[in-house]
C-alpha positions in Angstrom: 213.5 54.1 21.8 214.2 55.5 25.2 216.7 57.8 23.7 214.1 59.3 21.3 211.7 59.8 24.2 214.2 61.7 26.2 215.1 63.9 23.2 211.4 64.8 22.6 210.9 65.5 26.4 213.8 67.9 26.4 212.5 69.7 23.3 209.1 70.1 24.9 210.6 71.5 28.2 212.7 74.1 26.4 210.1 75.1 23.8 207.4 75.8 26.4 208.8 78.9 28.1 209.8 80.4 24.7 206.3 79.9 23.4 204.8 81.5 26.6 207.1 84.4 26.4 206.2 85.1 22.7 202.5 84.9 23.6 203.0 87.4 26.5 204.8 89.8 24.2 202.1 89.7 21.5 199.1 90.2 23.8 200.0 93.6 25.2 200.9 95.0 21.8 197.6 93.7 20.3 195.7 95.0 23.3 197.3 98.5 23.3 196.6 99.1 19.6 192.8 99.8 20.0 193.4 102.1 22.9 196.0 104.2 21.0 193.6 104.4 18.0 190.8 105.6 20.2 193.0 108.2 21.9 194.2 109.5 18.5 190.6 109.8 17.2 189.5 111.7 20.3 192.5 114.1 19.9 191.6 114.7 16.3 187.9 115.4 16.9 188.3 117.6 20.0 189.4 121.2 19.2 190.2 123.9 21.8 187.3 126.3 22.3 188.0 129.8 20.8 187.7 132.4 23.5 184.9 135.0 23.0 186.1 138.5 22.1 185.1 140.9 24.8 183.1 144.0 23.7 185.1 147.2 23.2 184.8 149.6 26.2 183.3 153.1 26.0 185.9 155.9 26.2 186.0 159.3 27.7 188.6 161.6 26.1 189.6 165.2 26.7 191.2 167.5 24.1 192.4 171.0 24.0 194.2 173.1 21.4 194.4 176.4 19.5 191.9 177.4 16.8 191.8 180.1 14.2 189.1 181.2 11.7 188.2 184.1 9.5 184.7 185.5 9.2 182.7 188.4 7.6 180.4 190.0 10.2 177.6 192.2 9.1 177.9 195.6 10.8 176.3 199.0 10.7 177.5 202.5 11.4 174.5 204.8 11.8 172.5 204.4 8.6 175.5 202.8 6.7 175.7 199.0 6.6 178.5 196.8 5.4 180.8 193.8 6.2 183.8 193.6 8.4 186.5 191.2 7.8 187.5 189.6 11.1 190.0 187.0 12.4 189.5 185.0 15.5 192.1 183.2 17.5 191.5 181.2 20.7 191.7 178.0 22.6 189.1 175.2 22.2 188.5 172.3 24.4 186.1 169.3 24.5 185.1 166.3 26.6 184.2 163.6 24.1 182.4 160.3 24.9 183.0 157.5 22.4 180.8 154.4 22.0 182.2 151.6 19.8 180.0 149.5 17.5 180.0 145.7 17.4 182.7 145.5 14.7 184.9 148.1 16.5 185.5 150.1 13.3 182.8 152.7 13.9 182.5 154.8 17.0 179.7 157.2 18.0 181.0 160.5 19.1 179.4 163.0 21.6 181.2 165.9 23.0 180.7 169.0 25.1 182.7 171.9 23.7 184.0 175.2 25.2 186.4 177.9 24.2 187.6 181.5 24.4 189.7 183.9 22.5 189.9 187.3 20.8 188.5 188.7 17.6 189.9 191.6 15.6 188.8 193.1 12.3 188.3 196.2 10.1 185.5 197.5 7.9 185.7 196.8 4.2 184.3 200.1 3.0 184.5 203.8 3.7 181.0 203.7 5.1 182.2 201.4 7.9 185.7 202.5 8.8 185.5 201.0 12.3 188.1 198.6 13.6 188.0 195.9 16.3 191.1 195.1 18.4 191.2 192.1 20.7 187.5 191.8 21.6 186.9 188.8 23.9 184.7 185.9 22.7 183.3 182.8 24.4 181.9 179.8 22.7 180.1 176.6 23.9 178.4 173.8 22.2 177.6 170.1 21.6 178.9 167.9 18.8 177.5 164.5 17.8 179.1 162.5 15.0 180.7 159.3 13.7 184.3 158.2 13.7 185.8 155.5 11.5 189.0 153.7 12.5 191.1 153.4 9.3 193.9 151.5 11.2 194.7 150.5 14.8 196.3 153.9 15.4 194.4 156.3 13.1 190.8 157.4 12.5 188.7 159.9 10.6 185.5 161.6 11.7 182.5 163.4 10.4 180.9 165.6 13.1 178.1 168.2 13.4 178.9 170.9 15.9 176.1 173.0 17.4 177.7 176.2 18.7 176.7 179.3 20.6 179.0 182.3 20.7 179.2 185.6 22.6 181.4 188.5 21.7 182.1 191.2 24.2 182.4 194.4 22.1 184.1 197.3 23.9 183.0 200.4 22.0 183.8 204.0 22.5 181.2 206.2 24.1 178.8 207.7 21.5 179.9 205.2 18.8 177.2 204.3 16.3 179.0 201.1 15.4 176.7 198.1 15.8 177.6 194.5 14.9 174.5 192.4 14.1 176.2 189.1 15.2 177.4 190.1 18.6 176.1 186.8 20.0 174.8 184.0 17.7 174.1 180.4 17.2 175.5 178.3 14.4 175.5 174.7 13.1 178.4 173.3 11.1 180.2 170.3 9.6 183.6 169.1 10.8 186.0 166.8 9.2 188.6 165.3 11.7 191.7 163.2 11.6 193.0 161.5 14.7 196.3 159.8 15.1 197.4 157.8 18.2 200.9 158.9 19.4 201.1 156.7 22.5 198.8 154.6 24.7 196.6 157.5 25.9 197.8 160.4 23.8 196.4 161.5 20.4 196.9 164.2 17.8 193.6 165.7 16.7 193.3 167.8 13.5 190.0 169.3 12.3 188.5 171.8 9.9 184.9 173.1 10.6 182.6 175.1 8.4 180.1 177.1 10.5 177.1 177.6 8.2 175.4 180.6 9.9 178.6 182.4 10.6 180.0 181.6 7.0 183.3 180.9 8.7 185.9 178.2 8.4 187.8 177.2 11.5 191.0 175.2 11.8 192.0 173.4 14.9 194.9 171.3 16.1 194.6 169.7 19.6 196.2 167.3 22.0 193.8 164.6 22.9 194.0 162.4 26.1 192.1 159.2 26.9 190.8 159.5 30.5 189.4 155.9 30.4 
C-alpha cells in the first residue's frame, strides 16, 4: 500500500511542472492571435494618401527665326494701276506667355511680336514697270491663341496674329510710283507645330495667312523657355 502511495506521489511531482509549462506555452500563443489579427486588419484598411498633383506653372518663352512670304501689292504709276509681285524675307521674334489649363493638355497663348526685313518686287504689267530692291520693312503685333499638347514633347497651335507693318520705300526723285500698302494693318490665322528638343529648347514651325495682305508667311524659329 505504501509502495502504491509513493508511486502516485512521484507521478504527481513530475507531471506538475510539465503541465505548467504546457499551459504557459499555450497562453501567449492564444493571447497574441487577436493582436496579430487586429494589426493585419488595420494594415489592410489603411492606404497611403495619394499626393495632390501640383498645378502646372505659367511659362514665358522667347523665339526668333527667319520668315519668308510672297504678296501682291496694289501700286500705281501716274494714272496706271496694277499689282506688283513682291517677296519679303526677314527675321521674326516673339515673347510668348503660356497659361496651362487644369488638365495640362491645353495652353492659352499670348505673344508680343516684332520683326524686320527687306522686300523686293517687280510690276506685273507694262503699265507698272517699276521694281523694288531691298526696301526695309518693320512689323509688330500681338498674337492670342490656343496650343494643344499632342505628347509630352510636341504640340500644335491655332493662333490669330494682329500685325502692323511699315515699309520704307526709297523712290527716285520725280517718280510717280505709289504703293497703296506702304504701311498697313492685317489680321491672320496661324497653324503652328512645336517640338521640344531639350529641357528648355524647342523647334517652332508655323505658316500664317495674312487676310488683308493676301500673303502666306512661312516661319521656322528656335524657341527658348525663360521660366
